C-alpha positions as CSV (number, residue, x, y, z in Angstrom):
1,X,21.7,6.0,0.7
2,X,22.9,8.3,3.5
3,X,21.3,8.2,7.0
4,X,18.1,10.0,7.8
5,X,18.2,12.3,10.8
6,X,15.4,13.2,13.3
7,X,14.3,16.1,11.2
8,X,14.0,13.9,8.0
9,X,12.0,11.4,10.0
10,X,9.7,14.2,11.4
11,X,9.2,15.5,7.8
12,X,8.3,12.0,6.6
13,X,5.8,11.5,9.5
14,X,4.1,14.7,8.5
15,X,3.9,13.9,4.8
16,X,2.6,10.3,5.5
17,X,-0.3,11.8,7.4
18,X,-1.0,14.5,4.8
19,X,1.2,14.7,1.6
20,X,-0.4,18.1,0.9
21,X,1.0,19.8,4.0
22,X,2.5,23.1,2.9
23,X,6.3,23.4,3.3
24,X,5.7,26.4,5.5
25,X,3.6,24.4,8.0
26,X,6.2,21.6,7.9
27,X,9.0,24.2,8.5
28,X,7.2,25.5,11.6
29,X,6.7,22.0,13.0
30,X,10.4,20.9,12.5
31,X,12.1,24.2,13.2
32,X,13.5,24.9,9.7
33,X,13.0,27.5,7.1
34,X,10.6,26.7,4.2
35,X,13.7,26.6,1.9
36,X,15.3,24.1,4.2
37,X,12.3,21.8,4.2
38,X,12.1,22.1,0.4
39,X,15.8,21.0,0.0
40,X,15.3,18.1,2.4
41,X,12.2,16.9,0.6
42,X,14.0,17.2,-2.8
43,X,16.9,15.2,-1.3
44,X,14.5,12.5,0.1
45,X,12.9,12.2,-3.4
46,X,16.4,11.9,-5.1
47,X,17.4,9.3,-2.5
48,X,14.3,7.2,-3.3
49,X,13.1,7.5,0.3
50,X,10.0,9.4,-1.0
51,X,8.9,7.4,-4.1
52,X,5.7,9.2,-4.9
53,X,3.1,11.6,-3.6
54,X,-0.4,10.2,-3.8
55,X,-3.9,10.6,-2.6
56,X,-6.2,8.3,-0.7
57,X,-9.7,8.4,-2.0
58,X,-12.5,8.1,0.5
59,X,-15.5,6.5,-1.2
60,X,-18.7,6.0,0.8
61,X,-19.7,2.4,1.6
62,X,-16.4,0.8,0.4
63,X,-16.1,-2.8,1.2
64,X,-12.6,-4.1,1.8
65,X,-11.2,-7.5,2.3
66,X,-7.7,-9.0,2.8
67,X,-7.1,-12.3,1.1
68,X,-4.2,-14.5,2.2
69,X,-3.0,-16.7,-0.7
70,X,-1.0,-19.9,-0.6
71,X,0.7,-20.7,-3.9
72,X,1.3,-24.1,-5.3
73,X,4.9,-25.2,-4.3
74,X,5.8,-25.5,-8.0
75,X,4.4,-22.0,-8.9
76,X,6.6,-18.9,-9.4
77,X,5.3,-16.6,-6.7
78,X,6.1,-13.5,-8.8
79,X,3.9,-14.8,-11.6
80,X,1.1,-15.6,-9.2
81,X,1.4,-12.1,-7.7
82,X,1.3,-10.5,-11.1
83,X,-1.8,-12.5,-12.0
84,X,-3.4,-11.6,-8.7
85,X,-2.7,-7.9,-9.3
86,X,-4.5,-8.0,-12.6
87,X,-7.8,-9.1,-11.0
88,X,-10.3,-6.3,-11.1
89,X,-10.9,-5.1,-7.5
90,X,-7.5,-6.0,-6.2
91,X,-6.0,-2.8,-4.8
92,X,-2.6,-4.0,-3.5
93,X,-0.6,-7.1,-3.6
94,X,2.2,-8.1,-1.3
95,X,4.6,-11.1,-1.4
96,X,5.1,-12.2,2.2
97,X,6.9,-14.7,4.4
98,X,5.2,-17.2,6.6
99,X,2.3,-19.6,6.1
100,X,1.0,-17.6,3.2
101,X,2.8,-16.5,0.1
102,X,0.8,-13.5,-1.2
103,X,-1.6,-11.0,0.4
104,X,-4.2,-9.2,-1.8
105,X,-6.1,-6.2,-0.6
106,X,-9.5,-6.1,-2.2
107,X,-11.7,-2.9,-2.4
108,X,-15.1,-2.7,-3.9
109,X,-18.4,-0.8,-3.6
110,X,-20.3,-3.9,-2.5
111,X,-20.0,-7.4,-1.0
112,X,-21.1,-9.1,-4.3
113,X,-18.1,-7.6,-6.1
114,X,-15.7,-8.7,-3.3
115,X,-17.1,-12.2,-3.6
116,X,-16.6,-12.1,-7.4
117,X,-13.0,-11.0,-6.9
118,X,-12.3,-13.8,-4.4
119,X,-13.8,-16.4,-6.8
120,X,-11.5,-15.0,-9.5
121,X,-8.5,-15.1,-7.2
122,X,-9.2,-18.8,-6.5
123,X,-9.0,-19.5,-10.3
124,X,-5.6,-17.9,-10.8
125,X,-3.1,-20.4,-12.0
126,X,-0.7,-21.3,-9.2
127,X,-3.1,-20.5,-6.3
128,X,-3.6,-23.5,-4.0
129,X,-5.8,-21.9,-1.3
130,X,-7.1,-18.6,0.0
131,X,-8.2,-17.3,3.4
132,X,-10.2,-14.0,3.3
133,X,-10.9,-11.6,6.1
134,X,-13.4,-8.8,5.8
135,X,-12.2,-5.4,7.0
136,X,-14.6,-4.1,9.7
137,X,-12.9,-0.7,10.4
138,X,-10.0,1.2,9.1
139,X,-7.9,3.5,11.2
């Protein structure tokens, strides 16, 4: 993968904030033509720097939690992660370094569903312990 320059970084910053930003608006902000922005974005996609364009859905009264998971020492962390990902209500899963092995981001419409999800995570084969934090505010 070739190096990204300051313009590539500026384009990425704009798209991260709003993936629907028109190429013409990006062009004005970074000092390129619309065609130049289009070519750069196409190149970033081909390079794998931009993997997908997606949306973030804002639902009223969404309850979120972050569950830190310690796997059994004999467990395959990838298998634990796949099982965690299959639990209804788990939005994202990360394998991490440090005290914990897996992080699960839970999203639901109410606290009862979050509790159900946490209980299910605790029953996943290979999970030794969990530590859950409720999200109070998202920025």
